[in-house]
N, C-alpha and C positions, 0 to 999 in steps of 0.2 A: 131547741134541744128536746129530745124525747125523755119521757119519764121512765126511769128504771129503778130497780131496787136490788140490793145485794146484802147478803149476810156474811159476816166474818167473825170467827171466834178469836178475839184478840189474845195475843200471847206476848210475854215479856221479850221474846226474841224478835218481834216484829220490827221492821225498819220503816222509817218515814222519809219521804222526799217530796219536795215541792219546787216548782219552777214557774216562771211567767213566760208565756210565749207571746212576745211583742205586746201590743195593747189590746189584744182580742180576748184572751182567756188565760186562766191560771190552772195548773194541774197539781193535785195532791195525790201522792201514791202511798199505799200501804203495801209493804212486801213482807212475805213470810221470812223467817230466820234464814232460810236457804236462798233468799232473794227472788223467789218466784212471785209474780204479781198476784196479790190477793184482791185489792180494790184500787181502782184509779178513778178519781173524781175530776171530771172536766167541768169547769164552771161555765155558765152561760156566756155567750159571746158579748163582747163589749167591756170596756174597762170598768165602768161603774157597776154593771151587772155582776161581773166577776168579783169585785170588791165587796158588794153587798152580800152575795152568796156566801163568801168566805167569812164575813163578819157574823152572819147568822149561824154558820157552822161553828165558829169559835165560841159564840155565846152559849150554844147548847153544850159544847164540850166543857166550858167553864162551869156551867150550871151542874153538870153531872159530877165534876170534880168536887165542887163545893158540897154537894149532897154526900159524897163518899167521905169527905173530911168530917162532916157532921156525924157520920156513923162511926168515926174512929180511925179512918185512914191517916197515915202519917203525912204531914204537910212537907212539901219539898224544902 
């Protein structure tokens, strides 16, 4: 898998979608409110690599959420 980077200004109207393509990889998509593709994340090939990648991604998201809650964001 090649390394790439992308920037996206998240908005409340963003839509999220994910699916697993057999045992090779998982895909996470972020779409704009009008459903145009903003970011698509293809995980590395292989069941374990895909799961590890998504776990690391989840951990970073959870860490960011915790920091925002500490700053006063409303908890869900």
